[in-house]
N, C-alpha and C positions, 0 to 999 in steps of 0.2 A: 893256824887257821888257813885253809886253802880258799882262794877266791873262786867264785863261780864263773862260768863262761860269761854270764850276763854282766858281772862286775868288771871283768877284764875288757869286754867290748865297750861298756859304758866309759871306762877310763880312756880307751883309745879314741872314742868319739870326742870326748872332752878335750883331748890333746889336739885332735884335728881342728876343732873349733878354735882353740887358743892360737894355733898356728895361722889359721885363716884370718882371724882378727888382727894378728900382728902384720899380716900381709895386706890388710885392708880389703879382703875379699869375703864374700859370702861362702860358707862351708861348701855348698854345692859347686860353686865356681872353682874353688881350690881343688876339690876332689876331681873335677872334670879335667883340670890342667894336669894333675898327676896321672890320671887315666890315659890322657892323650900323650903321655911320655915325657912331659917336662920334669926336670929335676927341681928340687926345692930351691936351689940356687938360681936356676933360670926363672922360676916364678918370682922370686924376690927381686931379681934384676928388672924383670918386666914391670913390676909394681913400683920400682924405685925405692925399694926397702933394703936396708943393709942386712945381710944375712945374720950378722951378730944380733940384731934386734929379734929375729926369728928364734935364734938359739936361746936368747934371754927369756923369751916368752915360753919356750919349751921347758927351760929349767925352772922357771917360776911355777908352771903347772905341776911339774914333777915334785917340787918342794912342797906345794900345797897338798898334793895327793899323799905324799909320805907323812906329812904332819897329821892329816886326817886319819890315816891308817894307824899311826901311833896312838892318837887320841881315842880311837875306837877299840884299841887293844888287838888289832889284827896283826901288827908287827911291833917289834921293840924299836926303841930309838937307835940302838946299835944296828939293827937290820936296815932301818931307813938311811942311816949314815952310809952304810955299805952301798946301797943302791944309788946314792947321790954322788959317789966318788968315782 
């Protein structure tokens, strides 16, 4: 099964929200910082957040997304495992 553009965009938005939360920012503020040219590392440093915490939030989101995709039959567990390695 192929994901629709809407599904892909929704997942990207959810990832941005997860990263913003890990940084202690509202999503709009996080997006504005990126748009202004700041890197993820720079934003994390400015927020006093270890970059590993941000990576952990991203991985958690990806794992949850893959688990939901497996549960819905969109992908197999093997495919999910490949995406997460």
